[in-house]
C-alpha positions in Angstrom: 15.6 -13.7 9.5 17.2 -11.1 7.3 19.2 -8.2 8.8 18.2 -4.6 8.1 15.2 -2.3 8.4 12.2 -3.1 6.3 8.6 -3.8 6.9 9.1 -7.0 4.8 11.3 -8.4 7.6 9.5 -10.1 10.5 9.7 -8.3 13.8 10.5 -10.1 17.1 7.0 -11.5 17.3 7.0 -12.6 13.6 4.8 -9.9 12.2 5.5 -8.8 8.6 4.0 -5.4 7.9 4.4 -4.9 4.2 3.2 -6.4 0.9 4.3 -5.8 -2.7 1.8 -6.3 -5.4 3.2 -6.9 -8.9 2.3 -4.3 -11.5 1.2 -7.0 -14.0 -1.7 -8.3 -11.8 -3.0 -10.5 -14.6 0.3 -11.8 -15.7 0.3 -9.6 -18.7 1.7 -6.1 -19.1 -1.5 -4.6 -20.6 -3.8 -3.2 -19.6 -1.8 -1.5 -16.9 -4.4 -1.2 -14.0 -1.8 -0.8 -11.2 -1.9 3.0 -11.3 -5.7 2.8 -10.6 -5.3 0.2 -7.9 -2.5 2.1 -6.2 -4.8 5.2 -6.2 -7.7 3.2 -4.8 -5.5 1.9 -2.0 -4.4 5.5 -1.3 -8.0 6.7 -1.2 -9.0 3.9 1.1 -6.1 4.7 3.5 -7.2 8.4 3.5 -10.8 7.4 4.3 -10.0 4.6 6.8 -6.8 6.1 8.2 -5.9 3.5 10.8 -4.2 0.4 9.2 -2.0 1.6 6.3 1.2 3.4 7.1 2.3 4.4 3.6 2.2 3.4 -0.1 5.0 3.6 -2.6 4.4 3.3 -6.4 6.0 4.6 -9.6 8.4 7.1 -7.9 5.7 8.5 -5.6 4.8 7.9 -1.9 1.6 8.7 0.0 1.0 8.7 3.7 -0.9 10.5 6.4 2.0 12.9 6.7 0.6 15.0 3.9 -3.1 14.0 4.0 -2.4 11.0 1.6 -1.4 13.2 -1.3 1.1 11.7 -3.7 4.6 13.2 -3.5 8.0 12.4 -5.0 9.6 9.3 -3.5 13.4 9.8 -3.2 14.4 6.2 -2.2 16.7 4.1 -4.4 13.9 1.7 -5.5 11.2 3.7 -7.3 8.8 0.8 -7.1 8.0 1.0 -10.8 7.2 -2.7 -11.1 5.1 -3.1 -8.0 3.2 -1.2 -5.4 4.5 -1.4 -1.8 2.0 -1.1 1.0 3.2 -0.9 4.6 0.9 -1.4 7.6 0.8 0.0 11.1 1.7 -2.1 14.1 -1.6 -1.1 15.7 -3.5 -2.9 12.9 -1.8 -6.3 13.6 -5.1 -8.0 14.8 -7.5 -6.2 12.5 -8.7 -8.8 10.0 -11.5 -6.7 8.5 -11.9 -6.5 4.8 -10.2 -3.6 3.0 -13.0 -1.7 1.3 -11.2 -1.1 -2.0 -13.6 -1.1 -5.0 -11.2 -2.8 -7.5 -10.9 -5.7 -4.9 -14.6 -6.1 -4.5 -15.1 -3.5 -1.7 -17.5 -0.6 -1.5 -16.9 2.9 -0.3 -18.8 6.0 0.5 -17.8 8.6 -2.1 -18.8 11.3 0.3 -15.6 10.8 2.4 
C-alpha cells in the first residue's frame, strides 16, 4: 500500500475510489472525444448525485460543491492527459450501470 492521501490508494478495507481514463480512448490522439466524455460524466453526476464525488479534467474540476459546474482546478496535476473520477464511500456497494450516453447509457434530458 502506498502512503499518502489519494482516492487511488486502497483504504483499510481495500476500497479504491478513483479511476483515471486516458484521453486517447481509442489509442489515437484524434478525434479527441475526452472533453465530451468528461462532460457527460459531469452531467450524469449532476443528475444522479449520489455516487461520484468529483471529476478533474483539463485544468477544471466539477463537484456537487457548486452544482457540478466546471471551475478552475488549482492542483499540481491539471489532468490534461486523462480524466480523474473520484467516488463516494457511500457508493461502495452500488453496482448499477452508469447511465452515460457515450458509454451506452440513456438519460432523461429533462433533468
